[in-house]
C-alpha positions in Angstrom: 216.1 170.9 125.0 213.9 173.9 125.9 214.1 175.4 122.5 213.4 172.0 120.9 210.3 171.6 123.0 209.1 175.1 122.2 209.7 174.4 118.5 207.8 171.1 118.7 204.9 172.7 120.5 204.8 175.5 118.0 204.7 172.9 115.2 201.9 171.0 116.8 200.0 174.3 117.3 200.4 175.3 113.7 199.4 171.9 112.6 196.2 171.9 114.7 195.5 175.5 113.5 195.9 174.6 109.9 193.7 171.5 110.3 191.0 173.6 111.9 191.2 176.2 109.2 191.0 173.5 106.6 187.8 172.0 108.2 186.4 175.6 108.5 187.0 176.1 104.8 185.5 172.8 103.8 182.4 173.4 105.9 182.0 176.8 104.4 182.3 175.3 100.9 179.6 172.8 101.7 177.3 175.7 102.8 177.9 177.8 99.8 177.9 175.0 97.2 175.1 175.5 94.7 175.3 172.0 93.1 172.6 169.5 93.8 173.6 165.9 94.7 170.6 163.7 95.3 170.9 161.3 98.2 168.6 158.3 98.5 169.1 156.9 102.1 165.9 154.8 102.3 165.1 151.3 101.0 161.9 150.1 99.3 161.3 146.6 100.7 158.1 145.7 98.9 155.2 147.0 96.9 151.9 145.1 97.1 148.4 146.2 96.1 148.2 149.9 97.1 150.9 149.9 99.8 154.6 150.4 100.0 156.9 148.8 102.6 160.0 150.7 103.6 162.9 149.9 105.9 162.1 151.6 109.2 163.9 154.8 110.0 163.2 158.0 111.9 162.2 159.6 108.6 160.1 156.8 107.0 158.1 156.5 110.3 157.1 160.2 110.3 153.3 160.9 110.4 151.4 162.3 107.6 151.5 162.5 103.8 154.9 162.4 102.0 156.4 162.0 98.6 158.8 159.1 97.9 161.4 159.9 95.3 163.8 157.5 93.6 166.1 157.5 90.6 165.6 155.6 87.4 167.4 155.5 84.0 164.7 157.9 82.8 165.0 160.4 85.6 163.5 160.7 89.1 160.1 159.2 89.9 157.7 160.3 92.6 155.0 158.5 94.6 152.6 159.9 97.1 152.5 158.0 100.4 149.9 158.3 103.1 150.1 157.9 106.9 151.7 154.9 108.4 149.3 151.9 108.6 151.6 149.5 110.3 155.1 149.4 111.7 157.5 146.8 113.1 161.0 146.9 114.3 162.3 146.7 110.7 159.5 147.8 108.4 157.0 150.6 107.8 154.0 150.2 105.6 152.3 153.3 104.0 149.5 153.4 101.5 150.3 154.4 97.9 148.0 157.4 97.2 149.2 158.3 93.7 152.1 158.9 91.4 154.4 156.1 90.2 155.0 152.7 91.7 158.5 152.1 93.0 160.3 148.8 92.4 161.2 146.7 95.4 164.9 147.2 96.3 164.9 150.8 95.1 167.0 153.3 97.0 164.7 156.2 97.8 164.2 159.4 99.8 161.2 160.6 101.7 160.3 164.0 100.1 158.4 166.8 101.8 157.1 167.8 98.3 154.6 165.0 97.2 153.6 166.8 94.0 155.3 167.2 90.6 156.1 169.0 88.3 154.1 172.2 88.4 150.7 173.7 89.6 148.8 171.6 87.1 149.6 168.7 89.5 147.3 170.5 92.0 144.6 171.1 89.3 145.4 174.8 89.0 145.7 176.8 85.8 149.0 178.6 85.7 151.3 180.6 83.5 155.1 180.3 83.0 156.4 183.8 83.3 159.9 185.4 83.2 160.7 187.9 86.0 163.3 190.5 84.9 165.8 190.8 87.7 169.3 192.1 88.6 171.1 189.2 86.9 168.8 188.5 84.0 165.5 186.6 83.6 164.1 184.4 86.4 161.4 181.8 85.6 158.4 181.7 87.8 154.9 180.2 88.0 152.0 182.6 88.1 148.7 181.2 89.4 145.9 183.7 88.6 143.0 184.6 90.9 140.6 187.5 91.2 142.1 189.3 94.2 144.7 192.0 94.2 146.7 190.7 97.2 149.4 188.5 95.7 151.3 185.8 97.5 155.0 185.5 96.5 156.4 182.1 97.5 160.1 181.7 98.2 161.7 178.2 98.5 164.7 177.3 100.6 168.3 176.6 99.9 168.8 173.9 97.3 165.0 173.6 96.9 162.8 174.5 94.0 159.5 176.1 93.1 157.6 172.8 93.6 158.0 173.4 97.4 155.1 175.7 97.0 152.8 173.2 95.4 151.5 171.9 98.7 149.9 175.2 99.8 148.8 176.7 96.4 145.2 175.3 96.4 144.5 176.7 99.9 145.7 180.2 98.9 144.0 180.0 95.6 140.7 179.3 97.4 141.1 182.6 99.2 141.3 184.4 95.9 145.0 185.3 96.0 147.1 185.4 92.8 150.3 183.6 93.5 153.9 183.9 92.1 156.2 180.9 92.9 159.6 182.4 92.2 163.2 181.3 91.5 166.3 183.2 92.6 170.0 183.2 91.6 171.6 179.7 91.3 168.2 177.9 90.8 167.8 175.7 87.8 167.2 177.9 84.8 167.8 181.1 86.8 170.9 183.2 86.4 174.0 182.1 88.5 175.5 184.4 91.1 178.6 186.1 89.8 180.9 184.1 92.1 178.9 180.8 91.8 178.0 180.7 95.5 174.9 180.9 97.5 174.9 184.2 99.5 172.5 182.8 102.1 169.9 185.6 101.6 172.4 188.4 101.6 172.0 189.0 97.8 169.1 186.7 96.9 166.6 189.3 98.4 167.3 191.5 95.4 165.7 188.7 93.2 162.7 188.7 95.5 162.5 192.5 95.1 162.3 192.0 91.4 159.5 189.5 91.8 157.5 191.9 94.0 157.9 194.7 91.3 156.8 192.2 88.7 153.7 191.5 90.8 153.0 195.2 91.3 153.3 195.7 87.5 150.7 193.0 87.0 148.2 194.6 89.4 149.2 193.6 92.9 148.0 196.1 95.5 149.5 194.2 98.5 151.9 191.4 98.9 152.0 188.4 101.2 155.4 186.7 101.5 155.5 182.9 102.0 159.0 181.5 102.7 160.4 178.1 103.6 163.8 177.5 105.3 166.4 179.9 103.7 163.4 181.6 102.1 163.0 183.1 105.6 166.4 184.6 105.4 165.7 185.9 101.9 162.4 187.5 102.9 163.8 188.8 106.2 166.6 190.6 104.3 164.0 192.0 101.9 161.9 193.3 104.7 165.0 195.0 106.1 166.5 196.4 102.9 164.0 196.8 100.1 162.3 200.0 99.2 159.3 197.7 98.3 159.0 196.2 101.8 156.1 198.5 102.8 153.9 196.7 100.3 154.0 193.6 102.4 150.8 193.1 104.3 151.6 189.7 105.9 154.3 187.0 106.1 154.1 183.2 106.5 157.3 181.4 107.4 157.7 177.6 107.5 160.8 176.4 109.4 162.4 179.8 108.6 166.1 180.5 108.9 165.9 183.4 111.4 169.4 183.0 113.0 172.2 181.8 110.7 174.7 181.2 113.5 172.3 179.0 115.4 171.7 177.0 112.2 175.4 176.7 111.5 175.9 175.3 115.0 173.1 172.8 114.4 174.6 171.8 111.1 178.0 171.4 112.7 176.5 169.0 115.3 174.8 167.1 112.5 178.3 166.6 110.9 179.8 165.7 114.3 182.2 168.7 114.1 183.7 170.1 117.4 181.6 173.0 118.6 184.6 175.4 118.4 184.7 175.0 114.6 181.3 176.5 114.0 182.5 180.1 114.7 185.5 179.5 112.5 183.4 178.3 109.7 181.1 181.3 110.1 184.1 183.6 110.0 185.4 181.9 106.8 182.0 182.1 105.2 181.7 185.8 106.1 185.1 186.6 104.6 184.3 184.6 101.4 180.9 186.2 100.5 180.9 189.3 102.7 177.9 188.4 104.7 177.2 190.0 108.1 175.6 187.2 110.2 174.5 189.7 112.8 171.9 191.0 110.4 170.4 187.5 110.1 169.8 187.1 113.9 166.2 188.5 113.7 165.5 188.3 117.4 168.4 190.8 118.0 168.3 192.6 114.7 164.7 192.6 113.5 163.9 193.9 110.0 162.9 197.5 109.4 159.4 196.4 108.3 157.6 193.9 110.5 154.2 192.9 109.1 151.9 190.4 110.9 153.7 187.1 110.7 152.7 183.4 111.1 155.7 181.4 112.1 155.4 177.6 111.8 158.1 175.2 112.9 158.4 171.5 113.8 160.0 170.3 117.0 161.7 167.5 115.1 163.6 169.8 112.8 167.3 168.7 112.7 168.3 171.1 109.9 167.1 174.5 111.1 166.8 174.6 114.9 163.3 175.2 116.3 164.9 177.1 119.3 165.6 180.1 117.1 161.9 180.3 116.0 160.8 180.0 119.6 163.2 182.8 120.6 161.9 185.1 117.9 158.3 184.4 118.8 159.0 185.1 122.4 160.8 188.4 121.6 158.2 189.6 119.1 156.1 191.6 121.6 159.1 193.7 122.6 160.0 194.1 118.9 156.6 195.5 118.1 156.2 192.6 115.6 152.7 191.0 115.5 153.5 187.3 115.4 151.5 184.1 115.7 153.5 180.9 116.4 152.5 177.4 115.6 154.8 174.5 116.6 154.2 171.1 115.1 155.6 167.9 116.8 157.9 165.2 115.5 158.4 165.8 111.8 161.5 167.0 110.0 162.5 170.2 108.3 159.6 171.9 106.4 157.4 168.9 107.2 154.6 170.7 109.1 152.2 170.6 106.2 153.0 166.9 105.7 152.2 166.0 109.3 148.6 167.3 108.9 147.8 169.1 105.7 144.3 170.1 106.8 145.4 171.6 110.1 148.3 173.4 108.5 146.1 174.9 105.8 143.5 176.0 108.3 146.2 177.8 110.3 147.5 179.6 107.3 144.1 180.6 105.9 142.7 181.7 109.2 145.8 183.8 109.9 145.5 185.5 106.5 141.7 186.1 107.0 142.5 187.8 110.4 145.3 190.1 109.2 144.2 191.0 105.7 141.2 193.4 106.0 
């Protein structure tokens, strides 16, 4: 009986261990997956005059200016919605400021990027350019201006260059040429050799190629502007690139400055047991060779630490604001000039959307202060 009990216990233990390992592998696969699967969780209830009525949710009730995206037989469509004008227990009404008109009953998603498809949507001249990089040719948008301090804009995981469209006019008004880049696994960019995201651990090499492209076109100094995983990409660049000394300033919006903290948050979002997050981290590290310690910037800051504006929203459920708070608090001891702006309520990378004017003033005043 004793041996039978030990055998049964061992079998249960192995079963639990195999199950945990399987969940860890699955979670890791979700993290590294480069395919894009659109989700449309919101519902358009009505469209009348110049207003759209949506089913109320935490997202549809967010303050500010947002895009509304929905799928049609002819591709995605985008509308620009203004701040909430009325709200009940079931409905939210927002003004329709531009773009297409959705059909009542459409499944939709609130989009932090209210502009499509390129800088012309912001009234800016631009050039489609190809940046030669380590895996091939990377498409980018070049927005010309008279200055010689270029802004290189880096979107987040699963995002696209249009993430930069919100801020382009404000930076253009300062006279900064801008380069909105792609990196490996983006649409029309080269795939990574293994087909996985590497979470900034290799993507920084594509950013390095973009910086060299800018220098070749006359850039004397570089400003890096990154959203979400763009923070991890730019952080790795500042730590590892021989071009990092060219960077005069950094602007980060909801940046990923601690991968482990983000993985814990994502595990909570998926209602996974907390103990599985370290397992998923270990599986991911083994699969792509990433050292997550190097992506905890409060403990392991990059070698080059230019003046940095860090913006994060308190309502972010994707990348935890606590990591940005910790980095900002640690910055004096790290000899890292840093200005921190926290925005209430809104979701991931939604700080511009909450109040475009205030956001742009924060960015432009920061750059005016730190760029002599």
